[in-house]
C-alpha positions, 0 to 999 in steps of 0.5 A: 373542354378541349373540344370546346376550345378547339372549336373556338380556335377554328372559329377565330382562325378557320384556316387553322386546320390547314384548309378552308372550312366549308362544313363543320359538324359538332357531335357529342352525346348531349347536343353541343352549340356552334359559335356564332363565327361558324353558324354559316357552316356549322351543324350540331348532332346528339349521337352516341357512337357506341349505339348501333348504326350511329357511327355509319350515320356520321360517316355518310357525311364524308368529313375530310377531317375528324377530331375524335375526342370522345371518351369516358374519363379515367376515374369514371372508366375505372368505377364503371367497367361496362360504360368505359369499355362501351364508349372508349373502346366500342364506340371508337371501333364502330366509328373506325369501322364505319369509315372502312365500310364507307370507303368500300362503297366509294373511295374515302380516306379521311384524316383522323386525329385521335385523342389518346393519353399517357395512361397507356404506359404502366409500371415499371417505368424507365427514368424517361418514357419514349415512344418506343417504350412498350404499352402496359396500362394499369387502368381500364381507361389506359387499356381502352386507349391502348387498344384504340391506339393499335386499331388506329395504327392498323387502320392507317397502315391499311389506308382506311384512313390517315390517323394520328394518335395524340397521347395527351399529358394531364391537361392543367389547368382545366376550365369549368367545374371538377369532373370524374377524372382521376387527375382532376385534382392537379387542376383543382388545386390551382383553378379553385384558389385562383377564384377564391374557393377551397380545393382538396388535395388527395395525394402527397405533394411528392407526387410527380406527373406530366402536364400541358395547358389547354392552349397547348392541347388545342395546338397539338390537334391543330398542328396534327391536322396541318401536318404532312403525316408521311413524316410520322411513319408507321408509328402513328401514335405520339407522346406530346410534349409536356412539363414534368412537375411535382405537385409541390412545384404546382403549389409553389408556382401558385404561391408565386403568381397568386400569393399565400392567400391562394395556397391556404385555400388548398385542403389536404385530405388523402384519398387511397383510391385516387393515390392508387390510380395516380401512383400507376402513372408515368411521371416523365417523358422523352417527347423528342419525337413529337418536338421534331415534328413541330409539337410544342408545350409549356416548360414551367408551371408559372407559364401554365398558371398564367395562361389559365388567368389570361384565357379564363379569368380575364387576365386577373386573379 
């Protein structure tokens, strides 16, 4: 989802990454498509980074800028231990190592923007979590992301590449259809009613979480691509700005924007597995470090909902 929107943003403004785009390679396990606006410079590949030799094949192209978004989402990483570690950790390390080996052959140190997550943090939590708070994840997904953050910081320290770790809030409202992310219901209870469909709420309305829109997520990656990373310092992983809100506040925002009819499409069905995963996540963050570096996000859920209506529903509920 973020990858598609990121490519669309680059297609709309190629200079958004801070330089001219003379080649764009889109890579996924299922071959993606290139927007018509980028057809002249675009190329697509179907690649599984966790397979031997595949990362080296990509790095031999020597890209100047890499957006590393690949991941098995939280719920699936918890359900399938082997797959989560193979994709989220082994594939990432293979890619980082491929860059190191390419740089040994001939000087090479690209900028790498890595999609991390607030799932790297685990209980007990302070009232607000700052970037200096230690990472003690309580899920396999969070553990995989935390290990990759350490690798990114060390490889950057050694000059192998110029890395920035973007700790994403839960992105809401995700377009498309529900996926296997444990956090998916945060989007489902808004996206589906806005389209006249029922949605299931598996947790209590008192659950609090940290959110940003897809539009903000794209902005995070583009800003990281353009910025002078010397301003970040050695701590290369940044918690992104966001909005701390209760599920009940999400629903009230839906009521204000779309009316009671939309709210009545939300069906409460408690799911102890989802509740257990979500209860181990942090709820509020001090993202002042990222904000001081120019990263921005929404401040109300009404704004997040209206962005979804504008970007995905043609401006109409």
